[in-house]
N, C-alpha and C positions, 0 to 999 in steps of 0.2 A: 543557483538552487541550494536552498538551506535545509529543506526537509523532504522526505518521501514518507507519506502516511499511508498505511496498509488498512483497508476496511474489509470486514467479512461481507459476503453477498447478502447475507440475510438481513442486514441493516438497511438495505435499499433494494427494490426490485430490480433485477438485472435486465432492465429494458432501456435500449440505447438512448431514446429521446429523453427519458427521466435522468439517466446518468449525466448526459452532455450538460443539461441544465443545472446539475448539481456540483459541477466542477471537477468531476473525475476525468483522468487522462487515459487510463488504460484498464482493461478487464483481463484478468487471467482465468481462462476458461478450463473446465475440467479436463478437456482432451490435450491441454498443454499449449494450445494456441493463445496468443496475445491479441486482443482487439484494441487497436488504437482509435480513440474517439476523434472525430473530425479535426478538432483544433485543441491540442493540449493546452490548457490555461494555467500557467504556473503561478499566477497571482489569483488564484482559484476562487470561483464563486462559493466554494465550500470554505467559509471563513472560520478560523478558530481564534477566539480571543487569547489563547495561551501561547500562541507562536507568532513571531513577527518575521517577515521575509517571505520570499517565494517559497511555496510548497507544492509539491505534486501529490495528488491523491490517486491511489490505485485501488482497485477492488477485485477481490477473487471470488468466484462462485463456490461458495461453501457455508457451512454452518456457523453461526456465530457463537456457539458454545463449546466447540471442540475442534481439534485440528483434523479436519476430514479432507485435507488437499490430497489429490491424487499425486502419484509418483511423477507423472508428466507436469503437472502444475507445479509442484514443488521444484523441478528442474527448471522450468521456464521463470519462475520467480527468482531462483538463485541467479541464473544468467542475467536477467533483467537488472537486479540490484548490483551485481558485480560490475557490469557495463556502466551503469550510472555513477558508481563509486569512481570508476576510472575518469569519467568526465567531470564530476564534481567530488574531489577527494575529501572535502570537509562536510559533505551532506550528512545529515543525521536521519536515521530510518526509525520510525516508531509505528506501533499498532495504534489504531484510533483510541483504544482504551487507556494509552498512556498519556493522551493529551485532552481527552474529553470523557467526561463521565458517560459510560455505556454499560449496558447489561449484557452486551455481546462482544467479549473480548477476542474471539477468533482463536488465535493460537498465541503462545509466548514468543513475541518477536525478538526480545534480547537474547533468549535461549537459542533460537533458530539462527540469529545472526552470528552467535558463537560458533554453531555447528558449521557454518559456511565460511568462517574465518573473516567476518566483517564486524567483529565485536567493537572495533575502534569507532565504527559508524552508528553505533547504537545511540538512541536518544536517552538521555538519562535525566531529563526533567530539569 
């Protein structure tokens, strides 16, 4: 795994059938639960010309224009990222806005990674 890309839910309707076909692997729900889609596809159908190598795309239920994650969602995302960094120590984590032009940045992923002590895993372009 080379990359984990975080998407805000406003960029894609949070409907399972749509997400599965777009290459998303997990959904972070507002209640703090994490929904694993049937078969995480790390050579994702969600292709980005700016990245090469296997990437996991995750999405959180939230506004694309502000950080409106719930406390439970924040905690679930932190645990998820730390777990995957243990498995893939060199993985780079980015917000979709860092690798693709979008009007929905979600939240400042590098600042968040610094808060949770994963700044070394921040994607720097």
